[in-house]
C-alpha positions in Angstrom: -19.0 0.9 2.2 -15.8 1.6 4.3 -12.6 -0.5 4.5 -10.1 0.2 7.3 -6.7 -1.6 7.6 -3.1 -1.0 8.7 0.1 -1.8 6.8 2.9 -2.5 9.2 6.5 -1.9 8.2 7.7 -3.1 4.8 8.7 -6.5 3.3 12.3 -6.1 4.3 11.7 -4.6 7.8 8.6 -5.2 9.8 9.2 -1.9 11.7 10.5 0.1 8.7 9.2 2.9 6.7 6.6 2.4 3.9 8.0 2.2 0.4 7.2 5.0 -2.1 6.0 4.7 -5.7 8.8 3.9 -8.1 8.4 5.1 -11.7 9.6 2.5 -14.2 10.5 1.9 -17.8 11.0 -1.3 -19.6 14.7 -1.2 -18.9 14.3 -0.5 -15.2 11.8 -3.3 -14.4 14.6 -5.6 -13.2 16.4 -3.0 -11.0 16.6 -3.7 -7.3 14.7 -0.5 -6.5 11.7 -1.5 -8.7 11.7 -5.1 -7.3 11.5 -3.6 -3.8 8.5 -1.6 -5.0 6.9 -4.7 -6.4 7.3 -6.5 -3.1 5.8 -3.4 -1.3 2.7 -3.6 -3.5 2.3 -7.3 -2.6 2.8 -6.4 1.1 0.0 -3.8 0.8 -2.4 -6.3 -0.8 -1.6 -8.9 1.9 -2.4 -6.3 4.6 -5.7 -5.6 2.9 -6.5 -9.3 2.5 -5.6 -10.1 6.2 -8.2 -7.6 7.3 -10.8 -9.0 5.0 -10.2 -12.7 5.6 -10.1 -15.2 8.5 -6.5 -16.4 8.2 -3.1 -15.3 6.9 -2.9 -18.6 4.9 -6.0 -17.6 2.9 -4.4 -14.2 2.3 -1.2 -15.8 1.0 -3.2 -17.9 -1.5 -5.4 -15.2 -3.0 -5.1 -14.9 -6.7 -4.9 -11.1 -6.7 -1.7 -11.2 -4.7 0.1 -12.6 -7.7 -2.1 -11.6 -10.7 -4.0 -8.4 -10.1 -5.6 -5.9 -7.9 -8.3 -6.5 -5.3 -10.6 -3.5 -5.8 -12.6 -2.5 -8.8 -15.5 -0.2 -8.3 -16.0 0.9 -11.9 -16.7 4.6 -12.2 -17.8 5.1 -8.6 -15.9 7.9 -6.7 -13.6 6.5 -4.0 -12.1 8.4 -1.1 -8.8 7.1 0.2 -7.3 8.6 3.4 -3.9 7.5 4.7 -2.0 8.4 7.9 1.7 7.5 7.6 4.0 6.9 10.6 7.6 7.3 9.6 10.3 5.9 11.9 13.1 8.2 10.8 14.0 10.9 8.2 15.0 8.4 5.5 11.6 8.0 3.9 9.8 8.8 0.6 7.4 11.6 0.0 4.0 10.9 1.6 2.2 11.4 -1.7 4.4 8.8 -3.3 3.6 6.3 -0.6 -0.1 7.0 -1.2 0.4 6.5 -4.9 2.0 3.1 -4.3 -0.9 2.0 -2.1 -3.4 3.1 -4.8 -1.3 1.3 -7.4 -1.5 -1.9 -5.4 -5.2 -1.9 -4.6 -7.2 -0.4 -7.4 -7.8 -1.8 -10.9 -8.4 1.8 -12.0 -7.4 4.7 -9.6 -8.8 7.3 -12.0 -11.8 7.9 -9.7 -9.9 8.0 -6.4 -9.8 11.2 -4.4 -7.0 11.1 -1.8 -5.9 12.6 1.5 -2.5 12.0 3.1 -1.0 13.0 6.3 2.1 11.8 8.3 3.7 11.8 11.7 7.0 10.7 13.2 6.5 7.3 14.9 7.1 7.6 18.6 7.1 3.8 19.1 9.6 2.9 16.4 6.9 1.2 14.2 6.6 2.4 10.6 3.0 2.0 9.4 0.2 3.3 7.3 -3.4 3.4 8.4 -5.7 3.3 5.4 -9.4 4.2 5.1 -11.2 3.5 1.8 -14.7 4.9 1.4 -16.9 4.0 -1.6 
């Protein structure tokens, strides 16, 4: 089983860079940086849902967009490959962008093997191309 989808921009800028993982503590859960990361995870889930569903409206109404994560393959090994296009030099580490995507999609990312690469966007569009292979 293979899933391919693209995440364009970020919630604040449709052409901007992807948002990296943000480590949190109880005290920092309300910080603007963490809230930006929470919005990014919902953006990732919506991009995945749009690829899997007929309409954007269906994607907006999915339960997992508010209350969970869409992928649970138990203890099966999963391979995730991402290609990131950064629009400028003000971006997070590629491995932290990947971690945020895994965080958004998988109930348990313990069995996920990953590969990440990146390029400089020549068209001014920040994006992430994601391939998930089970």
